[in-house]
C-alpha positions as CSV (number, residue, x, y, z in Angstrom):
1,X,115.9,43.1,-7.6
2,X,113.3,40.2,-8.0
3,X,110.0,39.8,-5.9
4,X,108.5,36.6,-5.0
5,X,104.8,36.3,-4.4
6,X,103.4,33.3,-2.5
7,X,99.9,32.6,-2.1
8,X,99.7,29.9,1.0
9,X,96.8,28.7,2.1
10,X,96.8,29.1,5.8
11,X,95.7,26.0,7.5
12,X,97.8,23.6,5.1
13,X,100.7,25.7,4.3
14,X,100.7,24.5,0.9
15,X,101.5,26.8,-1.8
16,X,98.8,27.0,-4.1
17,X,100.2,29.7,-6.6
18,X,103.6,31.4,-6.9
19,X,105.3,34.0,-9.0
20,X,108.6,36.1,-9.9
21,X,108.8,39.6,-10.8
22,X,110.5,42.6,-11.5
23,X,108.3,45.1,-9.6
24,X,105.9,44.1,-6.5
25,X,102.5,45.2,-7.9
26,X,98.7,45.1,-7.6
27,X,98.4,44.0,-10.9
28,X,100.6,40.7,-10.1
29,X,99.0,40.3,-6.4
30,X,95.8,40.1,-8.4
31,X,97.3,37.6,-11.5
32,X,98.9,35.5,-8.6
33,X,95.2,35.2,-6.7
34,X,93.8,34.5,-10.2
35,X,96.3,31.9,-10.8
36,X,95.3,30.6,-7.0
37,X,91.9,30.2,-7.7
38,X,92.4,28.6,-11.0
39,X,95.0,26.2,-9.4
40,X,92.5,24.9,-6.7
41,X,89.3,24.5,-8.8
42,X,87.7,27.2,-6.6
43,X,85.9,29.0,-9.4
44,X,83.5,26.0,-9.2
45,X,82.5,26.1,-5.8
46,X,79.9,27.9,-4.3
47,X,81.0,31.5,-2.8
48,X,80.7,30.2,0.8
49,X,83.7,27.8,0.3
50,X,85.9,30.6,-1.2
51,X,89.1,31.6,0.6
52,X,90.0,34.5,2.6
53,X,92.9,36.8,1.7
54,X,95.3,37.7,4.9
55,X,97.7,39.7,3.7
56,X,99.8,42.7,5.0
57,X,99.3,46.1,4.7
58,X,101.5,46.8,1.7
59,X,100.7,49.4,-1.1
60,X,100.0,46.8,-3.4
61,X,97.6,45.0,-0.9
62,X,95.2,48.4,-0.3
63,X,95.1,49.5,-3.1
64,X,91.8,50.6,-5.2
65,X,92.5,48.0,-7.7
66,X,92.9,45.0,-5.5
67,X,90.4,46.0,-3.4
68,X,88.1,46.2,-6.5
69,X,89.2,43.3,-7.5
70,X,88.7,40.8,-3.9
71,X,85.3,42.9,-3.9
72,X,84.3,42.0,-7.4
73,X,84.9,38.4,-6.4
74,X,83.1,38.4,-3.3
75,X,86.4,37.5,-1.2
76,X,87.1,39.4,2.2
77,X,90.2,40.4,2.5
78,X,91.9,40.7,6.2
79,X,95.2,42.9,6.6
80,X,97.9,42.6,9.7
81,X,98.3,45.3,11.8
82,X,100.8,48.1,10.7
83,X,104.2,47.1,11.6
84,X,103.3,43.8,13.4
85,X,105.0,40.7,11.1
86,X,104.2,38.4,13.9
87,X,99.9,38.8,12.8
88,X,100.5,36.3,9.9
89,X,103.5,33.6,11.1
90,X,102.9,31.6,8.8
91,X,104.1,33.3,5.6
92,X,107.5,34.7,8.0
93,X,107.7,31.0,9.2
94,X,107.7,30.3,5.0
95,X,109.9,33.2,3.6
96,X,112.2,32.0,6.7
97,X,112.2,28.2,5.3
98,X,113.0,29.7,1.7
99,X,115.8,32.1,3.7
100,X,117.5,28.9,5.2
101,X,116.9,26.5,2.9
102,X,120.7,24.1,2.5
103,X,120.6,25.0,-1.3
104,X,118.8,28.6,-1.5
105,X,121.2,30.4,-3.4
106,X,120.8,33.9,-2.2
107,X,120.3,35.2,-5.4
108,X,119.4,34.8,-8.8
109,X,121.5,35.9,-12.2
110,X,117.6,36.8,-13.6
111,X,114.1,35.6,-13.6
112,X,114.3,32.5,-15.6
113,X,117.3,31.1,-12.6
114,X,114.9,32.1,-10.0
115,X,111.4,30.4,-11.3
116,X,113.9,27.5,-12.0
117,X,114.7,27.2,-8.4
118,X,111.4,27.8,-7.2
119,X,109.6,25.5,-9.2
120,X,112.1,22.6,-7.8
121,X,111.7,24.4,-4.2
122,X,108.2,24.4,-3.8
123,X,107.7,20.5,-5.4
124,X,110.0,19.8,-2.4
125,X,108.3,22.6,0.3
126,X,104.9,21.1,-0.8
127,X,105.1,17.3,-1.3
128,X,108.4,16.1,0.9
129,X,109.2,19.0,3.8
130,X,107.8,17.4,7.0
131,X,106.4,20.4,9.1
132,X,106.5,20.0,12.9
133,X,103.2,22.5,13.2
134,X,101.5,19.8,10.8
135,X,102.2,16.7,13.2
136,X,105.8,16.2,10.6
137,X,102.8,15.6,7.4
138,X,103.5,17.8,4.6
139,X,101.5,20.6,3.4
140,X,99.8,18.7,0.3
141,X,99.0,15.6,2.3
142,X,96.9,17.8,5.1
143,X,95.7,20.0,1.9
144,X,94.1,17.0,0.5
145,X,92.6,15.4,3.4
146,X,94.9,12.7,4.4
147,X,95.7,14.0,7.9
148,X,93.4,11.6,9.8
149,X,94.4,8.6,7.6
150,X,97.9,9.0,8.0
151,X,97.8,9.9,12.0
152,X,96.0,6.5,12.4
153,X,98.3,4.6,10.5
154,X,101.0,6.1,12.6
155,X,99.2,5.5,15.8
156,X,98.4,1.5,14.8
157,X,102.2,1.4,13.7
158,X,103.4,2.7,17.3
159,X,100.9,0.4,19.0
160,X,102.2,-2.8,17.6
161,X,106.0,-1.7,17.6
162,X,105.0,-0.9,21.8
163,X,103.3,-4.7,21.8
164,X,106.2,-6.0,20.2
165,X,108.6,-4.8,23.0
166,X,106.2,-5.8,25.8
167,X,106.2,-9.4,24.2
168,X,110.2,-9.8,23.7
169,X,110.5,-8.8,27.3
């Protein structure tokens, strides 16, 4: 078995870090957070702007070493309620998207094949995949603050189209 770890920005749904591993361990979880913090340039920001961790209640997320890791970084750690997957619907929806993607193979022959697939998948997911919950924007567009400009342009285009239809009548 291989395990997919995904670290998702709760607001934008952008996958900021991910990895594949042969075991689901707290060390792997912490390494994923290190990668996410580096990828997002969080280390240079004031601690007040650092993220909060929201995860399920798996042993890896509740372990003493994980708790020490987040305490050392000053990151608040939140957990969903026991046996309540809908406490974190965004990650559940994310894994649903993975499993129902038309080219998802269902299994991988080895870790290299899984990493190759998810490298391509996450490039698509973050930059091409339009989410209805994000006003048909991509996670990257929302994450980088493009939402107001894109929605204003969309509204202006709709207004122009309505005016063109009215003058044509």
